[in-house]
VOGU-3710 file (C-alpha; in Angstrom, 3 decimals, decimal comma):
1> mtieeievls> 102,338/166,247/71,278  104,327/167,051/66,819  102,064/165,979/64,408  104,206/164,301/61,869  104,236/165,465/58,289  102,669/163,068/56,059  104,391/163,288/52,136  103,046/164,441/49,430  103,266/161,715/46,358  105,840/162,902/43,520
11> sdedntvqni> 103,881/162,067/39,364  105,466/159,710/39,141  105,043/157,839/42,529  101,102/158,459/42,006  101,529/156,705/38,442  103,324/154,010/40,040  100,519/153,383/43,237  97,624/152,567/41,085  99,040/149,351/40,644  99,984/149,204/44,400
21> tledviekcg> 98,666/146,624/46,523  97,183/145,897/49,951  100,098/143,697/50,382  102,911/146,438/49,403  101,277/148,441/52,555  101,594/146,008/54,830  105,525/145,317/53,813  106,065/149,262/54,127  104,070/148,731/57,474  107,027/145,810/58,334
31> sfhryqfihf> 105,615/142,344/57,101  108,723/140,841/59,212  109,242/142,154/62,047  108,294/143,053/65,798  103,878/142,784/65,522  104,934/139,285/63,485  107,146/138,046/65,566  104,683/138,770/68,925  101,573/137,239/67,046  103,603/134,160/65,266
41> fflsffpiaa> 104,467/133,355/68,768  101,563/133,234/70,560  99,647/131,664/67,085  101,805/128,768/67,002  99,918/127,817/70,237  97,020/126,758/68,266  98,292/124,406/66,261  100,408/122,738/68,701  96,815/122,124/70,485  95,706/120,767/67,420
51> givnfyyvfg> 98,038/117,916/67,331  97,444/117,422/70,879  93,522/117,003/70,622  94,187/114,711/67,088  97,103/112,289/68,709  94,944/112,043/72,225  93,506/109,207/70,625  97,061/107,645/70,238  97,348/106,807/74,247  94,035/107,268/75,516
61> gaensyecqi> 92,713/105,089/73,364  95,639/102,256/73,384  95,645/98,731/73,410  97,387/97,220/75,688  98,338/93,463/75,868  95,994/91,568/76,956  95,011/87,746/77,959  91,894/85,919/77,997  90,487/85,434/81,589  88,198/82,242/82,258
71> sneinqysni> 85,952/82,432/84,512  86,527/80,028/88,125  83,117/78,306/87,049  84,043/76,978/83,808  87,501/76,053/84,575  86,507/73,681/86,912  83,911/71,498/84,694  86,062/71,936/81,817  89,087/71,329/79,691  89,752/74,765/78,322
81> eilssqcsye> 92,316/76,188/75,580  92,544/79,671/74,837  93,203/80,577/71,290  96,687/82,153/70,490  94,644/85,522/69,821  93,355/85,593/73,311  89,951/86,449/71,745  88,056/83,137/71,681  88,239/79,894/73,515  87,761/76,002/72,926
91> ikdyrnqtid> 85,897/73,785/75,389  87,255/69,854/74,593  86,038/66,465/76,088  87,861/64,095/77,022  89,941/62,872/74,031  90,637/66,354/73,414  88,638/67,313/70,240  86,763/70,385/70,247  82,869/70,472/71,447  82,712/73,951/70,782
101> typcsnweyd> 84,291/77,514/71,059  82,947/80,824/72,642  84,563/84,418/72,712  86,332/85,979/75,495  84,569/88,268/77,625  86,665/89,137/80,315  90,699/90,200/79,698  93,574/91,049/82,197  95,874/94,058/80,675  99,114/94,756/80,899
111> rtifgetfts> 99,498/98,596/81,747  103,135/98,763/82,198  103,515/100,715/78,668  100,610/103,028/78,165  98,504/102,149/81,737  94,826/103,008/82,146  93,215/103,510/78,951  89,768/103,454/77,698  90,207/100,221/75,452  91,452/98,897/78,330
121> eanlvcqhsi> 88,348/99,996/80,685  85,686/99,723/78,286  87,176/95,921/76,998  87,506/97,577/73,048  89,231/94,563/72,074  88,426/91,752/69,919  84,938/91,826/68,993  84,655/95,033/70,285  87,977/96,704/68,444  85,425/98,205/65,944
131> rrsflstslq> 84,290/100,787/68,396  87,475/101,338/69,449  87,803/102,916/65,828  84,717/104,634/66,085  86,743/107,269/68,733  89,186/107,892/65,820  86,983/108,117/63,021  84,424/110,452/64,906  87,673/112,542/64,905  88,205/112,787/61,369
141> igamliffcg> 84,007/113,497/60,809  84,475/116,742/63,045  87,456/117,390/61,040  85,410/117,171/57,706  83,389/120,266/59,024  85,868/122,476/58,490  84,764/122,494/54,717  81,932/124,430/56,854  84,029/126,253/59,144  85,951/127,444/55,886
151> qitdiigrrr> 83,148/129,155/54,977  82,013/131,229/58,035  85,497/132,113/58,266  85,099/133,709/55,022  82,122/135,618/56,068  82,440/136,492/60,385  86,335/136,809/59,470  89,500/135,164/61,286  89,441/136,524/64,751  86,263/135,483/65,962
161> siqllvalll> 86,429/132,067/63,999  89,224/131,341/66,411  87,430/132,263/69,277  83,986/130,325/68,468  86,134/127,127/68,095  88,453/127,793/71,091  85,183/128,402/72,785  83,629/124,975/71,179  86,237/122,776/71,930  86,766/124,295/76,219
171> itslitqtll> 82,999/124,304/76,638  82,532/120,512/75,305  85,767/119,424/77,195  84,495/120,859/80,465  81,141/119,366/80,116  82,257/115,886/78,817  85,207/115,467/81,259  83,106/116,744/84,311  80,299/114,203/83,653  82,963/111,315/83,427
181> qfvpmsinqk> 84,777/112,360/86,221  82,072/113,021/89,123  78,926/111,210/87,447  78,274/107,433/87,835  77,833/106,069/84,631  77,563/102,862/82,032  80,764/102,488/80,065  78,621/103,005/76,782  77,431/106,368/78,377  80,675/107,302/79,068
191> filllinqfv> 81,700/106,048/75,195  79,004/108,185/73,777  80,423/110,976/75,713  83,752/110,728/74,343  83,042/110,015/70,815  81,249/113,376/71,599  84,687/115,005/72,475  86,599/113,329/69,793  83,554/114,726/67,216  84,157/118,127/68,675
201> sgidtyvvsf> 88,177/117,859/68,777  88,352/117,871/64,940  86,715/120,842/64,595  89,985/122,049/65,406  91,627/126,082/64,926  94,141/124,502/62,843  93,393/125,686/59,562  91,911/129,632/60,680  95,361/130,324/62,475  97,101/128,858/59,684
211> lllleittsk> 95,605/130,957/57,110  96,048/134,318/59,466  99,425/133,762/60,084  99,917/133,916/56,313  97,700/136,684/56,150  99,328/139,229/58,745  102,494/138,686/56,307  103,385/139,263/53,065  103,356/136,330/49,983  107,947/136,889/50,263
221> yatfagnlal> 107,267/134,878/54,175  104,390/133,284/53,627  106,776/129,734/53,853  108,120/131,238/56,726  104,826/131,286/58,324  103,315/128,214/57,047  105,986/126,195/57,990  105,747/127,573/61,423  102,205/125,926/62,156  103,306/122,798/60,678
231> isfalgeivv> 106,452/122,772/62,713  104,076/123,286/65,847  101,813/120,991/64,765  104,574/118,132/64,876  105,690/119,459/68,255  101,987/119,012/69,654  102,645/115,443/68,953  105,670/115,613/70,970  103,873/117,468/73,948  100,579/115,464/74,383
241> tgmaylcrhw> 103,375/112,045/73,908  105,339/113,763/77,058  101,692/114,322/78,875  100,446/110,527/78,085  103,835/109,115/79,464  103,658/111,156/82,950  100,166/110,550/83,375  99,332/107,365/82,060  95,729/107,545/82,332  92,970/108,151/79,238
251> lvlkwiitly> 90,875/110,748/81,555  93,678/112,175/83,316  95,448/112,994/80,469  91,892/115,183/78,713  92,363/116,901/82,003  95,868/118,179/81,504  95,063/118,846/77,475  92,026/121,042/78,751  94,775/123,247/81,170  96,532/123,906/77,804
261> iialvpylff> 93,533/124,754/76,003  92,507/127,435/79,279  96,035/128,796/79,363  94,837/129,765/75,286  91,633/132,056/76,571  93,854/135,351/77,280  95,228/135,720/74,156  91,770/135,155/72,411  91,180/138,962/73,157  94,656/140,199/71,153
271> vpesphwllt> 94,158/137,575/68,254  94,507/140,331/65,298  91,903/140,459/62,416  93,375/139,830/58,649  94,176/142,963/56,626  93,348/141,185/53,936  89,850/139,860/54,986  88,834/143,360/56,580  89,746/145,207/52,901  87,332/142,251/51,428
281> khrydelekl> 84,950/143,659/53,451  85,335/147,313/53,029  86,384/147,483/56,634  88,600/150,632/56,104  88,610/151,995/59,019  89,417/148,656/61,139  92,019/147,897/58,943  93,297/151,251/59,040  93,368/151,004/62,568  95,219/147,421/62,059
291> lrqiarcnrq> 97,780/148,891/60,132  98,288/151,308/61,822  99,221/148,983/65,049  101,456/146,913/62,760  103,359/150,444/61,742  103,947/151,436/65,353  104,337/148,295/66,722  107,270/148,068/64,173  108,544/151,693/64,090  107,362/152,504/60,714
301> seskwlpfyr> 106,310/156,164/60,389  103,125/157,261/58,716  104,968/159,044/56,382  106,362/155,580/55,009  102,861/154,023/54,581  99,951/155,704/54,826  99,930/157,842/51,435  100,125/154,473/49,766  97,517/153,065/51,621  94,866/155,824/50,980
311> cviknhrddk> 95,519/155,577/46,912  94,894/150,963/47,568  91,888/152,168/49,433  90,566/154,824/46,791  91,129/152,330/43,878  89,280/149,706/45,840  86,416/152,014/46,473  86,904/153,262/43,122  86,437/149,746/41,607  83,654/148,659/44,472
321> lmnqknkikl> 81,299/151,584/42,996  82,417/150,792/39,055  81,446/147,085/39,689  78,156/148,541/42,024  77,154/150,384/38,462  78,316/147,930/35,729  77,136/144,400/37,630  73,637/143,039/37,990  72,644/142,032/41,237  72,822/138,559/41,807
331> sfiakihrvv> 70,862/136,134/44,118  72,326/133,489/46,506  72,133/130,618/43,680  73,286/132,987/41,109  76,274/133,847/42,722  77,521/129,947/43,661  76,516/129,220/39,795  78,909/132,313/39,098  81,848/130,705/41,202  80,704/126,775/40,032
341> thiptmskli> 81,115/127,626/36,719  84,435/129,583/36,949  86,388/127,257/35,285  89,982/128,539/36,526  88,728/128,383/40,187  86,708/125,355/40,164  90,143/123,822/38,355  92,281/124,574/41,360  89,271/123,643/43,288  88,984/120,164/42,099
351> isgyigfitl> 92,885/119,054/41,781  93,864/120,722/45,119  91,518/118,641/46,598  92,698/115,597/45,165  96,061/116,357/46,332  94,328/116,896/49,424  92,824/113,387/49,461  96,373/111,428/48,574  99,019/113,217/50,858  96,735/113,025/53,943
361> llyikisfnl> 95,980/109,378/52,742  99,672/108,181/52,345  100,275/110,149/55,858  98,422/108,698/57,949  98,665/105,158/56,445  102,754/105,707/57,065  102,160/107,326/60,115  99,840/104,376/61,130  102,579/101,820/60,065  105,499/103,395/62,042
371> gamdeidpyl> 103,239/103,361/65,368  102,558/99,264/64,794  106,435/98,552/64,838  107,255/96,509/67,610  110,619/96,823/67,583  110,780/99,974/68,924  109,036/102,147/72,078  106,092/102,901/71,358  106,747/106,838/73,503  110,326/106,684/71,421
381> niiigaivea> 108,682/105,338/67,746  106,216/108,794/68,006  108,903/111,162/68,992  111,196/110,006/66,578  108,218/110,360/64,185  107,114/113,771/65,153  111,238/114,951/65,054  111,257/113,109/61,037  108,062/115,164/60,113  109,282/118,371/61,706
391> vgyivpslfm> 112,527/118,260/59,481  109,988/117,446/56,890  108,739/120,902/57,215  111,493/122,503/57,477  113,437/120,977/54,506  111,479/121,948/51,636  110,846/125,662/53,169  114,557/125,771/52,592  113,718/125,411/48,858  110,075/126,602/47,846
401> irygrkpifi> 111,799/130,128/48,462  114,245/129,848/45,566  112,923/127,189/43,477  109,023/127,614/44,231  105,786/125,493/45,135  105,618/123,161/42,340  108,928/121,761/41,745  109,236/121,099/45,325  106,203/119,393/45,737  106,782/117,318/42,583
411> lflmltvicl> 110,314/115,959/43,924  108,756/114,984/47,418  105,827/112,967/45,902  108,676/111,107/43,230  110,556/110,693/46,447  107,134/108,566/48,065  106,370/107,252/44,908  109,891/105,413/45,752  109,364/104,739/48,906  105,954/103,034/48,051
421> lvtpythnqn> 107,517/101,329/45,543  110,247/99,822/47,223  108,396/99,113/50,598  106,765/95,671/49,141  110,007/94,224/49,063  111,646/95,238/52,239  108,981/92,482/53,959  111,430/89,932/55,298  114,338/92,645/55,450  116,656/93,664/58,101
431> hliiifiaql> 114,678/95,888/60,988  117,009/98,041/60,604  116,107/98,893/56,267  112,444/98,900/57,341  112,683/101,095/59,731  114,570/103,370/57,603  112,263/103,129/54,201  109,118/103,838/56,677  110,769/106,736/58,019  111,972/107,817/54,890
441> gkfsisaatc> 108,444/107,934/53,465  107,409/109,459/56,501  109,427/112,256/55,919  109,018/112,464/51,795  105,061/112,924/52,461  105,823/115,330/55,531  108,004/117,474/53,080  105,211/117,141/50,186  102,177/117,900/52,961  104,245/121,065/53,760
451> vtyifvpelf> 104,530/122,128/50,716  100,402/121,550/50,068  99,498/123,384/52,874  101,353/126,269/51,807  100,528/125,937/48,086  96,717/125,342/48,560  96,421/128,567/50,221  97,992/130,743/48,160  95,745/129,392/44,921  92,944/131,156/45,765
461> ptsirgtgmg> 91,513/134,566/46,457  90,757/135,913/50,104  87,183/135,938/49,632  86,942/131,855/49,125  90,807/131,773/50,420  88,892/129,631/53,660  86,292/128,221/51,618  88,757/126,402/49,405  91,056/125,104/52,308  88,434/124,165/53,682
471> ffillsrigs> 87,329/122,045/50,506  91,056/121,170/50,751  90,932/119,875/54,709  87,854/118,213/53,829  88,768/115,955/51,258  92,200/115,405/53,212  90,425/114,417/56,186  87,646/111,366/53,618  91,342/110,461/52,581  92,550/109,820/56,356
481> tvgpiidaki> 89,356/107,933/57,021  89,600/105,619/54,270  93,432/104,670/54,419  92,684/102,904/58,242  89,615/101,266/56,651  91,603/99,668/54,209  94,996/98,670/55,980  92,410/97,111/58,578  90,856/94,571/55,486  93,535/93,995/53,757
491> rhnhslvtqm> 96,291/93,760/56,246  96,246/89,782/56,969  96,472/89,416/53,203  100,242/89,817/52,066  99,600/90,287/48,272  96,628/92,518/48,108  98,998/94,925/50,940  101,611/94,788/48,039  99,186/95,615/45,593  98,027/98,701/47,385
501> yylyavltfl> 101,217/99,928/47,327  101,376/99,666/43,845  97,732/101,752/43,497  98,727/104,262/45,867  101,981/105,043/43,849  99,991/105,648/40,319  97,299/107,747/42,260  100,731/109,807/43,663  101,664/109,763/40,322  98,649/111,001/38,912
511> civltfllpe> 98,660/113,526/41,916  101,862/115,060/39,919  100,814/114,846/36,473  97,912/117,517/37,766  100,134/119,293/39,934  101,693/120,940/36,528  98,186/122,164/35,408  98,044/124,916/38,718  100,161/128,090/38,904  103,109/128,754/40,333
521> trnvpladki> 102,561/131,141/43,379  105,964/131,717/44,764  106,093/135,890/45,202  102,957/136,507/44,018  100,676/139,083/45,629  97,323/137,605/47,631  94,471/138,320/45,589  92,150/139,510/47,272  88,691/138,281/45,122  88,058/136,391/41,855
531> dygikknkkt> 88,631/138,230/38,733  85,345/137,006/36,404  87,090/138,825/34,049  87,338/137,354/30,299  89,845/138,870/28,655  93,010/140,156/30,907  95,393/142,525/28,810  99,456/141,254/28,909  100,701/144,514/30,789  98,647/143,884/33,377
541> lsnt> 99,582/140,252/33,639  103,507/141,121/33,422  103,228/143,749/36,029  101,654/141,364/38,163
//
C-alpha cells in the first residue's frame, strides 16, 4: 500500500484559497465526469416517474365518445328524442310538442380509442363530469404540498427526502390498487381510492431530484443538469402514452406504473446526498467521505482537492464560531421574521412565485388546447406535444450557457406573448395554421418553463433553496389549477375566450418586467446561506 503525499499550499495559493468555495472543491474533484454521469442517469428516472404519474389522468380518466341509452320501458310508451349533447332526452306528445326533459342516466361508450377508462366505468360524463375534474384537482392539491416538502428537504436532506417520497407513493399505490383489484366495492368507494392515489401522486420527487441534480455538479453545468430533469419529465409523457396504448385499461395502467416505481427501489440505497446540504448542516465527515467518492470515481488525486477542502472547512468553522460569538440566539419566530423582513430574499421569493404561477398556468392551458384538437389521433398528439416540449427544453439551454438566464427567459416569454395575441385570429383559419400556432405556443412556454427551473433554484442559497423551490412549485400548481377552471367556465363564449388571451398576454408581459428586477445567475457559485449583512465591500462583490 502506498500513501499519497499531500502537497503543501504555497503562500500565494494560501492567499487565493481564502476565497475558495465548496463549488471550487467539487470542480477539482470532477464536476462533470463518471460520478456525475452515473448518478445523472439514475436520478433522471425520478423525473420520468413524475411525468408518468402526472399524465396518468390524461388516459386513465379520458372521456370516450358516448351515446345516451334509453330503457325499453320508456321507449315503449313514449315518443323520445335524445338531444345532441347526449346528456338528456325529451318526452314529446303526439303533436311532437315537448312535455318534459329528463337527464340521461345510462350511456353506451365507444372504447376503440382509450379502452376502459374510469370515466366510462363510473359514468363521469354530462351532469357528473365535474366529479371527473376532481381527479385532476386532487393531483394539483397534492403537488401544492411540495412547498412543505421543500422545507422538509432543507431539514432532512435530499437523499432521505427522495427515499421517503418514493416509499409514500409506492405504499399508497400498492394499497389502493390491491383494494381496487380484489375487494368488491361501490363506484363511489373506487372514486375515493382513486382520489387518494392522485393526491399522493402529486407529491412527487421531481423537485428534490431536480435540486440534487444541480447540487452534485457545479453552476457551470447547471443548465445541463436542469435540462436533463425537464427532458426526462417530457420522456415520462411519452412512456405513459405507450403504456396506455398497450393496456387500454385504467386499472392495468395503474399496475404498470406501480411496477415502474418498484424498479426505482434498488437505487434508493445508492442515492447520494447533496454536498452543499452537508456543508450547511456542518456534517464535515460525511462531506469529506462523499468528496472522496466523487474524486475516486472521477480518478482525481487527493493532492488536487484535499488541501482546498480543508481550507473551506477551516473557513466554514471559523465563520461558524464567529457567528456564534457575535450573534444573539434567535427563536424560531424570530428566525422566520428575519427571513420575511429580508427584502432581497422576499423579493426573489415573490417574483419567482409569480413567474411560476404564470408560466405553469399557460403551460397547462396550451397543453389542454392541444389535447382538445379532434384533427389528430390523441396518442400521436401527446407524443408530438412531448417532443415539441423536449425541443423547447433543449433549445434555451444552448443559449443560456452564453447569454445567461434572464435574456433567454425574456425572449421566450415575448414569443409566448405573440402566440397569445395571434391565437384568437386563427379561430376560422386552416387546421394546419391552428396546429402550427398551438405547437409554437407549446414550444415557447416549454422553453420559458425550462429556464425557470434552472434560474429559480440558483436565486436562493442552499439553506432555503428547497423552501424557495417549494414556494415556486406551490404558486405554479395554483396557476395550473386556476387555468383549466377558467377555460371550463368560458369555453362556450368566444368573446370572453378572446379577452382572456389578451389578459394572459398582459400578465405575461408583467412577468417580463418583474424579471428585470432579478439578478443574473449564470456562472455564479451557489450560495450556502443567506447573507444578512447590510454592507458589502466592493472587492468581495467583484470576486463573487
